[in-house]
N, C-alpha and C positions, 0 to 999 in steps of 0.2 A: 821835311816830312818825317814822320816817326820811323824809327828803325823797326825792322820786322825780323822775327826769329827764323823766317824761311831762308834768310841769307846764309845760314850755316850749311845748307844743302849745296851751295855753290852753283845755283841755277844761273842761266844766262841773264844778263842785265835786263832784257825786255820782260822776262818772266817775273823777276822781282818787282819791276815797275807795275806790271799787271796785278800782282798780288797786293801791292800797296794800294792801288786804285780800288781794288775790291774790299779793302779794309781788313785784310787778314794779317794779323800780327803774331799770333800764337798758333802753331799747328795743333789740330785736335789729336786725340789719342790714336785714332786709326791712321791719320796722316803721319804722325811721329813714327809709328811702327811699320808702315808700309812703303813710304817714299824711298828709303834707302834700298829696300828689297827690289822695287821696280827699277830703280836706277842701275842696280847690279845685273839686271836682265833675268832675274829669277821669277818663277811662277808663284802665285800666291792665292790664298782663299781668304777673303775678308768677310767675317760674319758680324754684322752690326745693324742697328736699327736706322730708320730714316732720321736725317738731321744730324748725323755724326761727322759729316764732312767727307764721306767716302768718295764722292765724285771728283773732288780735287786731289784726293790721295792717288788717283791714277792719271788724271789729266796733266797735272804739273810735271811729273817725271816723264810722262809720255812725250810731251812737247819738248822737254829738255833733250831726250834721246833722239828726236827727229833729225834726220840729215836733210836740212833745208835745200841743199844743192843737188839732191838726188831725186829724180822723177820717179813716179810710180807709187802704188799703195804701200805704206809702211805700217799702218796701225788701223785696226777695226774695232769700233765700239758697238756692241749690240744691246738693245733694250726691248722689253716685251710690248710696250705700247708706243704709239706714234707721239703721244703727248710727251712721254718721258724722253724719247729719242730726240725730239725737238728741243726739249729743255737742256739736255746734255750738249747738243750741238751749239746752242747759244752760249753755254759756259765755255766750250772749247774756243769759240770765236772771241770771247772776252780776253782770253790769254793770247791767242795767235795774232790778233789785230795789232798788238804792240810790237811785233817783229818787223825789222827793216826788210828782211827777205820775205817775199810773198809765200805764205803757206796755204796750200790748196786743201780746204776742208769741205766735204760735201755731205749732205743729208739725204738718205734714201729711205722713204717710208711708203707704205701702201696708201692708196687713195689719191696718188698723184699720177700724172700721165707717164706711163712707162716708156712709150716710144720716144717722147720728147727727152726723157732722161737718158735713154740709150744714145740719142743723137749728140747729147752734150758730153758724152763720155769719150769723145775722141782724145781729150786730154784727161789722163787719170789723176784723181786726187791723191794727196799724200795721207790724209786722215779721212776715214769713212765712219760716219755715224748713221745708225738706222735700225729698222726692225729686221729680224732674221729672215722673214719671208721675202721681203723685197730685195734684200742684199743677195740672198740665194738665187732668186729669179734672175738678177742681173749677171750673176756669175754663170748660171746655166746658159744664158744668152751669149756668153763670152764677150759681154760689153764691159763688165767690171773685172779687171785682171788682178787677182789677189795673191798670185803665187809669189809675189815679191814681199808680201807682208809677213812680219814675224811676231807681231803683238796683237793679241785678241783679248778684248774685255767683254765679259758676260755680266751685265748688270741685272739685278733682281732675278737671279737664277732660279729661285724657287717658284717665282711667278711664271718664268719661261716654261718651267716644267708643267705647272698647272694649266697653262694656255696651249700646251702642245707644240711649243716652238723649239724644243731641244733637238729634234731631228734636223731642223734647218741649221741650227748652230753647229751641229755635228758635221753637216755637209760643208759649211763654210770653213770650219777648222781643217777638214781633210784637203782643201784646195790651197791652204797656206803653206808656208815654209815648214820643212820637217822639224827643224829645231825651233819650236814654237814657245813663246812666252805667253802664258795664259793667266789672266787675272779674273777671278770669279768673285762676285759680291752678292751676298744673299742675307736676308734677315734670319732664315732658318736653313739647315742643311738636311733635307729629307733623304731617307734611305734610297729612294729611286733616283736621286741625283748622283749618288756616289759612283756607280759604274761609269758614267760619263766623265766625271772628274778623274777617275783612275786611268781612263783611256788616254787622256791628253796631258796629265800632270804627274811628273815623277818627283816625289818628295817635295811638294810645294810647301811654302811657309804658310802656316795657318794662324791667322790673327782673329781672335774673338774679343770684341770690345763689349764687355758687359756694361749695360747702362747703370749709372749710379742709382737711378730710380727708374721704374718702368716707363714713366711719362714725364714730360716737362714739369718743372717745379711749380710753375705759375698756372697750372690748369686746375680749376675747381671741378671735381667730378660730382655730379648731382644725379640722384635717383628719383624718378617720378613713377609711382605705382599707377598702372592703367586702370585698375578697379572697374573693369568691364565697361569703361567709357570709350567713345569713338576716338581712336588714336589720331586720326587726321585733325579732329577738333582740338585735341590736346597739343599737337604740334603747332597748329595755327595760333592758339592762345599763348603758347610759349614764345613764338616768334614775335607776336604783337607786343608782348610784355618786354622781351629782351631788346627789341628795336636794334638788331645787330648792325655792325659795320658790314659784315658779310657772314652769312650762316650757311652751313652745309648739312643737309639731312641725309643720313645713310639708311639704305634698305638693303636686304639680302638678295633681291632678285630684280631683274629689269621690269618685270610685270608690276611688282609692288612699287618700284620707283615711279612708273608712269601713273599708277593709281594715286599715289601720294601727291605727285606734282599736279595732276588734274584736279584733285580735291582742293589743293591750296589755291590754284588758279580760279576755281569756281567761287572761292571766297574773296577774290579780288586782288590776290598777290601776283606780282610778276616773277615767275619762277624759271630758272634755268635747269637743265637736266643733263647728266652725263652717264651714259651706260653703253653697253656693247651693241645695241640695236640701232644706234645712230649711224648713218652712212658717213664715209670719210669727210664729205663736204660739210655735212651738218655738225660733225664733231669739231672740225677746224673752225667753223663759224662760231660755235658755242664757246670754245676756249677763248677766242678773240673777244667775244662779248663779255665773258667773265673777267678777263684781264683788263678790259676797258671799263669795268665796274658798271655794266648795264643792268646787272642783277644784284639784288640784296640777298636773295635766297636761291640756293641750289639744292636739287635732290639728286643723289648719286648712288651708284652701286660701289662695291669695293675697288673697282677699277681706278677710281679717283683717290683711293687711300694710299696707294703705293707709288711713291716717287714723285707724283705730280705736285709741283709746288705752286699752289694758288695763294698769292700773297693777300694778307689782310683778313684772313678768316678769324673772326672773334668768337664764334659759337659753333659747336658741333652738336647735332642732335642724332642720337641713335634711335631711329623709329623702332628698331628691333636689334637685339644683340646678335653679333655675327656667330655663325656656327664654329668657325675657327677663332678662338679668343685672341690669337696674335693680331688679328685684324682690328680688335678693339684698340690696341696700342697704335696701329697704323692710322686708324680713323682719327683718334683724338690728337694724334701728332700733326694734324693739319692746322691746329690752332696753337697759340702760345709759342710761336717760333721766334727765334732771335731775341729772346729775353722778354717778349711781350707776355701779357696774361690772356687767359681764355677760359671759356666755360664749356664743359662737355656734359650734356644732359642725356640720360638714358631712360627711356620709357620701358618699364619692365612688367612682366606678367608673373604670377605665382610659379609658373613652370621654369622661370629663369633663376631660381634660387641657387642651384648647383653652380651655374655659370658665374653668378655674382660672387659666390664663396671662393671660387677659383681665382677670380680677378683680385679679390681681397688678399688671397695668399700670395699673389704675384706682387703685392705692394700697393695696389690702388686703394685709396681711402675715399669713401663716398659720403656725401651729405644727403640725408633722406628728406625730401621736400614734397609738397603737393601744391596744386593751384586751386584755391578755393575763393569763389566770388571775386575773381579778378586780382587776387593777391597771392603771393608766394608764402606758404606757411611751412615752418620747419617741423618735421615729424620726429617722433622717437626713433631711435636706432631700430631698424627692422629686425635686428637679431636680439632685441631686448627680451622678448617672450621666450625665445629659444634658450638664451643664456640663463634666464630665471629657471626654466625647466631643468636645464643641465645642473644648475646649482642645487635645486631640490633633489634631483636624482643622486648627486654626490653626498648630500647630507643624509638621505635615507640609507644609502649604502654604508656610510660610516657608523650611523646609529645601530644598524643591523649587525655590523661586525663587532661593535663594542658590547652589545647586550646578547650574550650567547644563550641558547636554550639550555636550561639546567639538565644535568645528567639524570637526576631523580626528579621526576615530574610530580609536583604537588598541586592540589586544587587551587584554582585562581592564578596559576603561573602566567597564563596568557595575558591577563589584565595587568599583572605586575610588570611583565616584560614590555608591554605596550606603553605603560606609564613611564618607565625608565627611558625608553626610546624617545618619547615625546620630550622628556626633560633634556636629553642630549641635543635633539633637533633645535629646541628653543635656544640653547646655549650657542650652538653653531651658527644659527641665523643672526644672533646678536653680534657674534664675532665678525661675520661677513659684512654686516651693516657698518661696523666700525671701520 
């Protein structure tokens, strides 16, 4: 079997075996910079986007530090959504399952039978993964005993803040060991998050992994003007034309997600949906159906854009641009994963110009297209007219500065000045064309 550069961290043999089985040979940037810190027992803040390998940046050293012969909770991983918590739990199991010593890992999320969970907690797990609300409930019930735990991971911290879970995380941290190692991972570090970080983290290591480019290299970003057409029809036409392996359509609200999903279903498509109004059972069933490839099309809110790894998404369609443009990056990051290619189509209105300009400044390059009589047609750059106007303004300004108003005004000076300015403008336009 190939050698792996993870061996230099001197992990236990079973961890190296697990890493090889997962096909990891080269640590990512965030793993390189954070694994030694976590192994030393220091607190850290990791700021990076989806797909940078942050999950294993904390799982691998956490499992290494675990005292397998010691009973009781040693580490807690919190995540803002059930789906993400379950995903992290599965990744932890992929590592711990290689250990000869049994490592007790438990998942605690909402939407499951709390009483049955409490009954099963007669034996405490060593690693806890779950949503903050459910973990905090079990702590309050004195069913989950976390005073023995000294490592707390807060994943997708900015989303925790947005969803109002920071208070639960605070409660959990307050019941853990006083000398607490905290690892916080977040795509952004909002101001409102800083007091919480300061409360529990003294001089943490801060690692910010700047992406080499805002999105994966193999994503083709396409722009489709709405031009007052029915947007559900546009989405339907695009999906029919793409015939994707798996496509996800993003909307900004739950209401709009239902509206789009219902509209597509009325046209005969089998559509899955993911948003916050689904009850726990419906969400669990929907995620299983998506994983089992029962749907070719999914309509979702931004809940699905953060952290949830739905494999095989070939196309992303933005029914509307997100209010927070960071979510554009998260949305399109669902496709072109692990070196594959993907298409991200955005349907835009004239009011979206500022947002599109900001995305372009962030490094996103768009192809401007339209769907005409069943065919994709490449359009001129949408900034062409704007650039032409800017160029004209610059030439006018230059001509005006070069032909000054004479100190002594003579009859016909205006006509003469205008003629000289036109001559300069013609010359400048010729230069620009060359």
